[in-house]
C-alpha positions in Angstrom: -106.4 54.7 -41.0 -108.0 57.0 -38.6 -109.1 60.4 -40.2 -106.1 62.9 -39.8 -108.8 65.6 -39.7 -108.2 69.1 -41.1 -104.6 70.4 -41.8 -102.9 73.2 -39.9 -103.6 75.4 -43.0 -107.2 74.4 -42.9 -107.4 75.1 -39.1 -105.8 78.9 -39.4 -108.2 79.7 -42.1 -111.2 78.5 -40.2 -110.2 80.5 -37.1 -109.5 83.6 -39.3 -112.9 83.2 -41.0 -114.6 82.8 -37.6 -112.7 85.5 -35.4 -111.2 87.7 -38.0 -107.5 88.4 -38.6 -105.1 86.8 -36.2 -101.9 88.5 -34.9 -98.5 87.2 -36.0 -97.8 86.0 -32.6 -100.9 83.8 -32.6 -100.0 82.7 -36.0 -96.4 81.7 -35.1 -97.6 79.9 -32.0 -99.9 77.7 -34.0 -97.4 77.1 -36.7 -94.7 76.2 -34.2 -96.5 74.5 -31.3 -99.9 73.1 -32.4 -100.2 70.0 -30.4 -100.7 67.8 -33.7 -99.3 69.9 -36.6 -96.8 72.4 -35.0 -93.4 72.5 -36.6 -91.4 71.8 -33.2 -94.1 69.1 -32.2 -93.7 66.7 -35.2 -90.2 66.7 -36.7 -86.6 66.9 -35.9 -85.6 70.0 -37.6 -81.8 70.0 -37.2 -79.0 69.0 -39.5 -78.5 68.2 -43.1 -81.8 66.6 -43.5 -83.8 69.1 -41.6 -84.3 72.9 -42.0 -81.2 74.3 -40.3 -77.9 73.6 -38.5 -77.1 75.0 -35.3 -73.7 75.8 -33.9 -73.3 72.7 -31.5 -73.9 70.6 -34.9 -70.9 72.3 -36.7 -68.4 71.3 -34.2 -67.7 70.0 -30.8 -65.6 73.1 -30.1 -68.8 75.1 -29.5 -70.1 72.9 -26.6 -66.8 72.4 -25.2 -66.4 76.3 -24.7 -69.9 76.5 -23.1 -68.7 73.7 -20.7 -65.7 76.0 -19.7 -68.2 79.0 -19.2 -70.4 76.9 -17.0 -67.7 75.5 -14.9 -66.1 79.1 -14.5 -69.3 80.6 -13.5 -69.9 77.7 -11.0 -66.5 78.2 -9.4 -67.3 81.9 -9.1 -70.6 81.2 -7.3 -68.5 79.5 -4.7 -68.8 76.0 -6.1 -72.3 75.0 -4.8 -72.7 71.4 -3.8 -76.1 71.4 -5.5 -77.0 73.6 -8.5 -79.3 73.4 -11.5 -78.1 73.7 -15.3 -81.2 74.4 -17.4 -81.2 74.4 -21.2 -84.3 75.3 -22.9 -84.7 74.3 -26.5 -81.7 71.7 -26.2 -82.1 70.1 -29.6 -80.7 66.7 -29.8 -78.6 67.2 -26.6 -75.4 67.8 -28.5 -74.4 71.0 -27.1 -75.1 69.8 -23.6 -73.1 66.6 -24.3 -70.1 68.4 -25.4 -70.2 71.0 -22.6 -70.6 68.4 -19.8 -67.9 66.1 -21.2 -65.6 69.0 -20.4 -67.4 70.5 -17.3 -67.6 67.1 -15.4 -63.5 67.2 -15.3 -63.8 69.8 -12.9 -63.8 68.3 -9.4 -67.3 68.5 -7.8 -69.2 69.8 -10.8 -70.7 66.6 -11.8 -71.7 65.6 -8.3 -73.4 69.1 -7.7 -75.0 69.0 -11.2 -78.9 68.9 -11.4 -79.4 68.7 -15.4 -82.9 70.1 -16.7 -84.1 70.3 -20.2 -87.1 72.2 -21.2 -88.3 70.5 -24.5 -91.7 70.0 -26.1 -90.7 67.9 -29.2 -90.9 64.1 -28.1 -88.5 62.8 -30.9 -85.7 65.2 -29.6 -86.6 64.3 -26.0 -85.8 60.7 -27.1 -82.4 61.8 -28.5 -81.6 63.9 -25.4 -82.3 61.1 -23.2 -79.7 58.9 -25.0 -76.9 61.4 -25.1 -77.4 62.7 -21.8 -78.4 59.6 -19.8 -75.4 59.5 -17.5 -76.2 62.8 -16.2 -79.9 61.9 -15.1 -81.8 64.7 -16.8 -85.1 65.9 -15.9 -87.6 67.4 -18.2 -89.9 70.4 -16.3 -93.2 71.2 -17.6 -92.6 74.8 -17.2 -89.5 76.5 -18.3 -89.0 78.3 -14.6 -90.0 75.1 -12.7 -86.5 74.6 -11.2 -85.3 73.7 -7.8 -84.3 76.2 -5.1 -80.4 75.6 -5.9 -78.2 78.3 -7.7 -79.3 78.2 -11.6 -77.3 78.5 -14.6 -79.4 78.7 -18.0 -77.9 78.2 -21.3 -80.2 79.0 -24.2 -78.8 78.6 -27.8 -81.1 79.4 -30.7 -84.1 79.4 -28.4 -85.4 83.1 -28.0 -85.5 83.6 -31.9 -88.3 81.0 -32.2 -90.6 82.8 -29.6 -93.6 84.6 -31.2 -93.4 88.2 -32.0 -96.0 90.9 -32.9 -95.4 93.5 -35.5 -96.5 97.1 -35.6 -96.3 99.6 -38.5 -96.3 103.2 -38.2 -99.0 105.3 -39.7 -99.7 108.8 -40.2 -101.9 108.7 -37.4 -100.3 106.3 -35.0 -99.2 102.6 -35.1 -101.2 99.7 -36.3 -100.6 96.3 -35.7 -100.0 94.0 -38.7 -102.4 91.1 -38.7 -102.9 88.0 -41.0 -106.2 87.8 -42.8 -107.6 86.2 -45.8 -108.1 87.9 -49.2 -109.4 85.8 -52.1 -108.9 82.6 -50.0 -105.3 83.1 -49.4 -103.5 84.3 -46.2 -102.2 88.0 -46.6 -100.6 90.4 -44.2 -102.7 93.5 -43.5 -103.2 96.3 -40.7 -105.7 96.6 -37.9 -107.6 99.8 -38.5 -107.5 100.5 -34.8 -104.6 103.1 -34.3 -102.2 102.7 -31.3 -101.2 106.2 -29.7 -97.4 107.0 -29.9 -97.3 107.0 -26.2 -98.1 103.5 -26.0 -94.9 102.4 -27.9 -91.2 102.2 -26.5 -89.5 105.5 -26.6 -86.6 104.3 -29.0 -89.2 103.9 -31.7 -91.3 107.1 -31.3 -89.5 109.1 -34.0 -90.1 106.5 -36.5 -91.1 107.5 -40.0 -94.3 106.1 -41.7 -94.0 102.6 -42.9 -91.4 101.6 -40.4 -92.1 98.3 -38.4 -91.6 97.6 -34.8 -91.4 94.0 -33.6 -91.9 92.9 -30.0 -91.7 89.4 -28.6 -93.8 89.5 -25.4 -93.1 85.8 -24.9 -89.4 86.4 -24.8 -89.8 89.2 -22.2 -92.1 86.7 -20.2 -89.3 83.9 -20.4 -86.4 86.3 -19.4 -88.6 87.8 -16.7 -89.1 84.3 -14.9 -85.7 83.2 -15.6 -84.2 86.3 -14.4 -86.2 86.3 -11.1 -85.1 82.8 -10.5 -81.4 83.4 -11.1 -81.3 86.5 -9.0 -83.4 84.8 -5.9 -81.1 81.8 -6.0 -77.8 83.1 -7.5 -76.4 82.3 -11.0 -76.7 83.5 -14.6 -78.5 83.2 -17.9 -76.5 82.8 -21.3 -78.5 83.4 -24.3 -76.8 82.9 -27.9 -79.0 83.9 -30.8 -79.2 86.5 -33.8 -80.6 89.9 -32.8 -79.6 93.3 -32.2 -78.3 95.4 -29.0 -81.0 98.0 -28.7 -84.8 98.4 -29.5 -85.4 99.7 -32.8 -87.5 99.4 -35.9 -87.0 96.7 -38.5 -88.7 93.7 -39.7 -87.0 90.4 -39.1 -89.8 87.7 -39.4 -88.6 84.8 -41.6 -89.5 81.3 -42.6 -86.7 78.6 -43.4 -87.6 75.4 -45.1 -85.0 72.8 -46.2 -82.2 75.3 -45.5 -84.0 77.7 -47.9 -85.9 81.0 -47.2 -89.8 80.6 -47.8 -92.8 82.6 -47.4 -94.0 82.6 -44.0 -97.6 82.4 -44.7 -97.1 79.1 -47.0 -97.3 75.6 -45.7 -97.9 76.3 -41.9 -96.2 73.9 -39.6 -93.7 72.8 -42.3 -91.4 75.7 -41.9 -89.3 77.0 -39.2 -90.5 80.7 -38.2 -88.1 83.0 -36.1 -87.3 86.6 -35.8 -84.2 88.5 -34.5 -84.1 89.0 -30.7 -84.1 92.3 -29.0 -81.4 92.0 -26.5 -81.7 95.4 -25.4 -85.0 94.9 -24.0 -84.0 91.7 -22.4 -81.3 93.2 -20.7 -83.5 95.9 -19.3 -85.8 93.0 -17.9 -82.9 91.1 -16.2 -81.7 94.3 -14.6 -85.0 94.9 -13.1 -84.8 91.3 -11.8 -81.8 92.0 -9.8 -79.0 90.8 -12.3 -76.1 92.3 -14.0 -76.4 92.3 -17.9 -73.0 92.2 -19.8 -72.5 94.2 -22.8 -73.6 92.2 -25.6 -70.7 90.6 -27.9 -70.5 88.9 -31.2 -70.4 85.2 -31.0 -67.1 85.1 -32.7 -65.5 87.5 -30.2 -67.1 85.3 -27.5 -65.6 82.3 -28.7 -62.2 83.7 -29.6 -62.1 85.0 -25.8 -63.0 81.6 -24.6 -59.9 80.1 -26.6 -61.6 78.5 -29.6 -58.6 79.1 -31.7 -56.3 77.4 -29.3 -58.7 74.6 -29.0 -58.8 74.1 -33.0 -55.0 74.2 -33.1 -54.9 71.3 -30.4 -57.7 69.3 -31.9 -56.0 69.6 -35.4 -52.7 68.3 -34.0 -54.3 65.3 -32.4 -56.3 64.7 -35.7 -54.2 65.8 -38.6 -56.7 64.1 -41.1 -59.7 66.4 -39.9 -57.5 69.6 -39.9 -59.3 71.2 -42.9 -62.6 70.5 -41.4 -61.9 71.7 -38.1 -60.5 74.8 -39.7 -63.7 75.2 -41.9 -65.9 74.7 -38.6 -63.7 77.6 -36.8 -64.2 79.8 -39.7 -68.1 79.1 -39.6 -68.6 79.6 -36.0 -66.3 82.8 -35.8 -66.1 84.2 -39.3 -67.3 87.8 -39.9 -69.2 86.4 -43.0 -70.5 83.5 -41.4 -72.1 82.9 -37.8 -69.3 85.1 -36.0 -71.0 88.5 -36.5 -74.5 87.4 -37.2 -75.1 85.5 -33.8 -75.0 87.6 -30.5 -74.0 86.2 -26.9 -75.9 87.8 -24.1 -75.3 87.2 -20.4 -77.1 88.3 -17.2 -75.6 87.2 -14.0 -75.7 87.8 -10.1 -73.8 91.0 -9.1 -70.2 90.4 -8.4 -69.9 87.4 -11.1 -67.5 88.2 -13.9 -68.8 85.9 -16.6 -65.9 84.7 -19.0 -66.0 85.8 -22.7 -67.3 89.3 -22.0 -64.5 91.0 -20.2 -61.8 92.4 -22.6 
């Protein structure tokens, strides 16, 4: 057998020894997307045998309502004869399969559709190709490498996996939290170089010593690129993730392995790393791009406004033997103590469009 070479743990430690402590963003990037050992490069993380289960894997209702959302937005856009539907991080293709099963019932939608999937995991690409073959999907090399058509973006649990940096308030300013080695083990520490208060967002300048500010420059970059594309061509961006409505302090970096929380510094490449999304910062980015950002809503409220309770009733009537499972899925998706409050729904769209699920 060929020599597998050093493990990701060894590669990271060698890099720290050679270059000094690394940022959390650099560490997350290596852990998640390293070409050989990255978490999203080498495994299918979804489902009971993976590390987490996303909303589309819980029930078809989730994807079906996203399909209704897309049709409604497309109709408000004037039913363009050609448009791009982009899903970054589409997993196994389950959400889009359920969404398009519903959406393509609308006259003209299927003929106008150009489906694009932004994915780096080869195993998941293969599953997407099987599930979505009838829609002739295309996998662009860059997230904003879309055509000049109007654009609708659906991003479910994508932004939380983009790298973050952390800064800790000190007595003389802010210090970036870094990852270094102590007695041969990876440890968090602080850069000795202070960052002046004026360099931080106004929303966190009154923070007390010890408070942590997280920022995802990668998320800002993605939203800038997609926002400019949607503003130029017409359309909108829908993003569903866990996060908060306004920029604030708070540490949210976490690792999940086999459905259990884990130490983010242990077993690089073998655990999912994520952080909550600063939707306030992303709203500001999309406004500057020329879109109108809707008030953030919870997943539960969004799905209820789109009619998930009525859809659950109809499914239960058609499949009485599955009524209990359908009810459990409804509660998991919308319940206050389940995903309903934890997950938030963000939308930014061309001025004049009224995205469904956001207006009271």
